Phi, psi and omega in degrees: 000163181297138178267169180292139178298338182269016180306136187286133168287162184306315181294319179294326179298319179296319178295322180295321179297319179296320179296322181297325182293336177295332182260350187221112183262122180288144176264177181297336182275003180077000169296150175250117183270127174243108190289332180130176181092191180286137171290140186279157174072186184265347184212128177233136179240123173257123189253161176297326180294330180268000184282147002278152174264118185263111180268115182268345178205181180303133178242129183243131167268106189287164177305136181088354181248160180230133169253121177249134183238124182285162174302142176086358182282141169248127175254119189238113179276137174296131189285139167057032177204160180209109182296339179277336179057037187215195177079200179295329177223121180285356181239011179224138180289140176233142168256112191251126182250106171258345180248249183228147178227129180233106184255117191245056176285169173231170179299322181281331183225076179291162171265134183240131172248125181202177175265163174288351176247152175274000181288129178298134179086013182274358163216170189276315181126195183255127180248120176258109185274171187296338181277352183302142184253335179197124180223120184226126175247115173244122177049062181233149178233133177241122187237149163067015181277172168287306171238119185303295175228126173247128182235128174242014185278135180283173175067209182249033183296319182284129179229143178223147168214099185068068172253121181248130181242115187239135166056041172290145178293322183243280181244139173289303177235129181238105181259124183242352180199170174091165177231052183285157166257115187250121186256133172057053169271130174243125179236120184215145172076014177289146180293328183240295189227134175289302178231121178251122177247113185222185177053242185251016183288141177222067186273164168240128177252129175241133177056041177273152174236122181232110186215150170055042172263153195296311185248312186224146170279291176243122181244125182243122180215074179292138172257357175243135181286159173079018181271175183215163175210138176232130170247117183234121181055047177255162174235122185232116192217134167057050178254103171034235182274322186235122171290313177225128183223135172230129182168184176058026179214189180274083185285347186304121178081357181283148178233146184221116182249125178241114182230142171056033191243150177248128182229112192217156163062033170253190169280309171245138177282291178236121185235119178252121180243014177220199184261015177302139176273118184247129176243128180236116181225150174048041184235165179240110180244113195214145169058039170265113201297324179277317176188140171289322180229134172222114185078006177219172181214159180288139178251197185300135174078008181276151176227170175217092186200151181306121181282353177058068174291161176296323175197181181293336180244347175255101191264024170292145177283142176264176193301323183262018182296129174294347179277354172292138177064014184264357180271176177302137182074014178063026170274180182278144173286154174088176184274340188235086186290168178302129179226025174113357179285123182282150169285128188275048179171173181267087176194167183090203185257126178274102187275350177232157176305132189227140175239128175262122187251156175297320184300327182263354180273186356289164186247143172240124178261122182279354180187193182306137175242119190245129174253105185283172177304143177071014176238144179243129170257121178250129180244120182289154172305140178090355182282141172243129175241117181251132174264136182298142183288134173052038182207143178211104182297336180280336181046055182207193179077200181290333175225129180276358180238009179224137177289149181223146167261110186250117185248114174249347177255247182226136174243125175245106183225083184252095176277180176231166178302326181268346180220070181289159173262135183240126170249122184208000000 
């Protein structure tokens, strides 16, 4: 993704490191203590060698300044106290961005922001104010805050590539302004809302994962009319009462586009409580116990069938997932496409030509077995396929409680008098 224009050259980086040491004195344990206040100078570098950085009070990156954080750094806020006694909370540490922030984690060495306590809400979180000029999170995790990241910056200043927000007391991500495109945001375990889109924000989320948040997965409450929100190739699963909710705001003229997205296992899938115009296409909305749609409706290319995740918390698609090839351009729906994880049973969609043999049988199908167009299922003589009684793991088809063999391609099942094929 694009890096900050202010990325430090090697010589400048050395100067920045020296400047940072003026504000942060290392202890014998190699921790770097940052007492609070404005970071000095125009450029500060937090290095893996100086990690962890212990924030004892609110720390501000002032307008015109840049804080750069190397891969592998841990930023640790002192829990339930604030030496500055100011900010949004006088008893919780805040990292406040009025200038620029460049977070450079990697998959092997992410950057972590957290409290010294594992208790949710024991620090305030990261605040990106309206004056911020460039904010980039690459491979970063924010844990245990009241609000993981709050952004009020206009335009597309905020950038993400693999930003994970875990166990926020209230909101994982709180967007109040701007029209950024945010890639690979994961919000999980928030007490209230995974992603809150409010005020004048009009973001686009690509490949986001929002799961297991207390009340809402994605909550939309614009206070300005004519705003928008796009969810593209996202996976939203098992969020309290509402997986996706829009309401309690100025919905007039607002638009909400959901494409190539999987929304599953909540009480409500998509719930509209205002006049926002919602479009849902090429998506899978399934098993939301109160309603898959309320105040909204399924559009072109939508399905409602078990996407067959790898597990309840690993939302990668498995081999027989009906959400494979279901997105625009015949790619996979959701944020975590099939990458080789097998479906652990005979159910779902057979995407390749398959032969059921006597040697590997008999077979038990736990739910609907689907043969799509251009695929052939061959059943050898003597094979028995039994569907479980009064149960359908796919919860789809003509009956959501009975297994079905659904053939849209080709079935070759030629038994013999001495070796009949049995479907039962």
